C-alpha positions in Angstrom: -12.1 13.2 1.2 -12.6 12.9 4.8 -12.5 15.8 7.5 -9.2 16.4 9.6 -9.2 14.7 13.1 -5.5 14.3 13.4 -2.7 16.7 14.5 0.5 16.7 12.8 1.9 14.7 16.1 -1.0 12.1 15.9 0.1 12.4 11.8 3.5 11.8 12.1 2.9 9.1 14.2 0.7 7.2 11.8 3.1 8.3 8.9 6.2 6.3 11.1 3.6 3.5 11.8 2.7 3.2 8.7 6.8 2.6 7.4 7.2 0.9 9.8 5.0 -1.9 8.9 5.7 -2.5 5.3 9.6 -2.6 6.4 8.5 -5.5 8.8 6.3 -7.0 6.0 9.2 -7.2 3.7 11.5 -8.7 6.1 8.9 -11.4 7.1 8.6 -11.5 3.3 12.1 -11.8 2.7 12.6 -14.6 5.5 9.3 -16.7 3.9 10.9 -16.2 0.5 14.5 -17.5 1.4 12.2 -20.5 3.5 14.1 -19.2 6.5 10.7 -19.2 8.4 7.9 -20.9 7.8 4.9 -20.5 8.8 0.9 -21.2 7.1 -0.5 -18.0 7.3 2.6 -16.4 6.6 2.0 -14.6 3.2 -1.4 -13.3 4.8 0.4 -12.1 7.3 2.8 -10.1 4.9 -0.2 -8.9 2.8 -2.4 -7.6 5.9 1.1 -5.9 7.4 1.7 -4.3 4.0 -2.6 -3.5 3.5 -1.9 -1.9 7.1 0.7 0.2 6.8 -0.3 1.8 2.9 -3.6 2.8 5.3 -1.8 4.4 8.1 0.5 6.8 5.9 -2.9 7.0 3.6 -4.7 8.4 7.1 -1.2 9.9 7.9 -1.4 12.3 4.3 -4.9 13.2 4.6 -5.1 14.1 8.5 -8.1 11.7 9.5 -7.7 8.2 11.7 -10.6 6.1 11.4 -10.7 4.8 15.4 -11.0 8.8 15.6 -14.2 8.8 13.1 -15.9 6.1 15.1 -15.8 7.8 18.4 -12.8 6.3 20.0 -10.1 8.8 22.0 -6.6 8.4 21.3 -3.8 9.5 23.4 -1.9 11.7 20.2 
């Protein structure tokens, strides 16, 4: 498991961001499925948002941030 590099505030921000991403992906999927919205790359956007949200939730649970791990300073 990666070494912890974020505090409780960073964990909460990543968790909430991950949940928001997944919820947004579900809304987009519903719009695409009902053909309310038509995008050529729409289902790729849904998959990307779900993957990104799941990864953010993983980061929150592990206490690890990939951006910090590669040396970029984040404000949280």
